[in-house]
N, C-alpha and C positions, 0 to 999 in steps of 0.2 A: 722349786723355788724360782731359781735363777731360769730357768725356763720360761717362767710365767712371766718374768719382767722383759726378758728378749721378745717375747710374742707380743707383748704390750707397747712397744717400741715399735716392734715392725708395723704391728695395726696400725700404731698413730700416726707412725711416716706414710704408710697405703692411702690411709685416709686422707692426709693431708696433701698429697700426690694427686687424690681423687679430686678433692676440691678445687687446687687450684689449676687442674687441666679442664675443669666444667665451668671455669669463670676467665673463658677463652674470647670473650667479646662483651663491648660496653652492652649495660641493659638496653638501652635503645635502641641499637644496632640492629638492622636485619640485613644478612648476605642475598646477594644477586642470587637469583634461583633460574633456572634454564641457562646454567652455566656451561660454556662448551670450554673445557680446559685445553684444547686445541689451538682454538682462537686465540688464546691468553697467553702462549707461548713466545718466545722470542725476547726482544728488549723493550724495555720501558726506561725512561728516563724520570729522575727522581725531579719535581718540579717543587715541592714545599713538601716538610716534614716537621715535627716536633725534634728539639735540638734532645738527644741521649747519646749515653757514654758509646755506643757501639759506632755512631756514626759522628761523633765529634771531629769538628775541623775537617769536613768532610764536604768538598765541592766537586761537582762534576759527576754526583752518584747517578749509578744505573743499577738496573737488576735484570739478570737473562734467566730465563727460564726454557727447560728443555724437559723432555718426557724419561722418566728412566723405565728399564724395561719391565718393574714390577709397578708400574702405573704411578710411583709416587713421582715427583716433579723435582728435579735437578735445580739449586739455585745458585748462583753465582751472584753478588754482590761486589761492585767496585766504584771507586772514588779517588779522587786527588786530595791525600792529605796536604793542607795548606800547612801545617806547621813541620811536618818532617820533610817536605817539598818532594813527595813521592806517591805514585800510584799505587794502592793497595786493592787486595781482593780477599773474599772469603767465600769460601764454599757450603752450602747446604743444602737441607732435603725439605719438601714440604708434602703434607699428607694431607687427604682430605679428611675430615672428622666424623661426615657421614656420608650422605649420596655425593656423587660425582656432579650433580647438576645443580647442588648448591657450592657457593663460593665460600664457604668456611671452614678454613684450611688451618692445621699447624705447623710449623716451621722450626727447624732447629740446625743450628750452625754448631754448637755444643754438644756433641752426643746425645744424651737420651732426655736433653732439657727442649722442652718445644714452648713455645709462645705463640698466642692466637694471629693468624693472617686473614682478614677477612674482606672481600671486597664487596662494599658498601653500596657501591654507586660504579657503573661502566656505562660507557658511552659508544658505541659500535666497537668495541676492544681496539678503540684508541687513546681513550682518556680512564683512568682508572682512580676512585677513592677507595684507601684501604684503612679499615680501623685495625688497630693492634688489641691485645686482650684488656685493655682497660682505656680509659681516656688520656693516658698517658703518651699513647702512639698514635700517629697517623701520619699518611703519607698521600699526597696528589702525586700521580703517576700520567706519564703521557710516550707515547709511541716517537714523539718528535721534543727536541730539547726547548718546546713552550708549549701553550695552551692556548685557545681562544679565548676572550673576557668571558662569553658568555657561558662557557662550560665553568672556567674558575669560580664565576660567580655564584653558579647552580650547587658546584662541589660544595666551596665555602657554605651554603646556605643548609645543605643536608649535614655536614659536620656541626653546625648550630644547634639544628635540631634533635642530632645525636647528644649533645651537651659538650661538644668541646670548644673550648675558648680559640678561636681560632687566631685572636692575635697571638699567639704564641707561635704559629707557623715560621718557618726560617723558609724563605726563598732562595733556592740552591741555584747557585752558579752553574752555566752550562756553557763554558765558554772554550773549552780544551777537546782536542779526540783524543778518546781515550785509545788505550794498546788493547783494552779488553775487547771494544768494540768489534762486533763479526759481521 
C-alpha cells in the first residue's frame, strides 16, 4: 500500500512537471523560424522588460550568449543593482525545446528548473522581442544600448497582438559601462 501511495505522488509530480514544461509560451505567440543560433550569440542589451523578482532593481541589464560544446547555449545575465549599488551576474543554460531552427528555447539559472525563452520577433539579429512562458515575462533586446523608434513601435504592436499589456514595461537605463561587457 505504501508503494502505491509513493507511485501516485511520483506520477502526480511527473504529470505536473510535464504540464508546466508544455506551457512555455503564451498562446498567441509564435517563435521565429529559420532561426540561426550562431547569429544570435553575443551581447544583447535589455531595452525594456516586465518587472519581476529576479531582475528587481536592475539597470544596465544585459545578456551574453555563447555556444556550449553540447549544443546548448551558455547564458550570462548581468546588471547594476541600484539598491545594493553593485554589479551582479548569474549564469545559466538555454536549450532548444525542438528544432534548432525555431527560436523556442527553455532557460535555467537554477538547476533543473526551466522557463520559456521565445524569440517572437527578430530584426536582422540586431533587435529581438522575447516572450517568456506566459504574459508575465517580456523583453525587448538590442545589440546597442538603444533601439530605433520604428523597431520599438513594431515590437510593442507585436507584443500587444500576443496579449501583453505593454504599459507594464520598464524602460531600462543603459548609462553605465559594465565590467561584464566583453
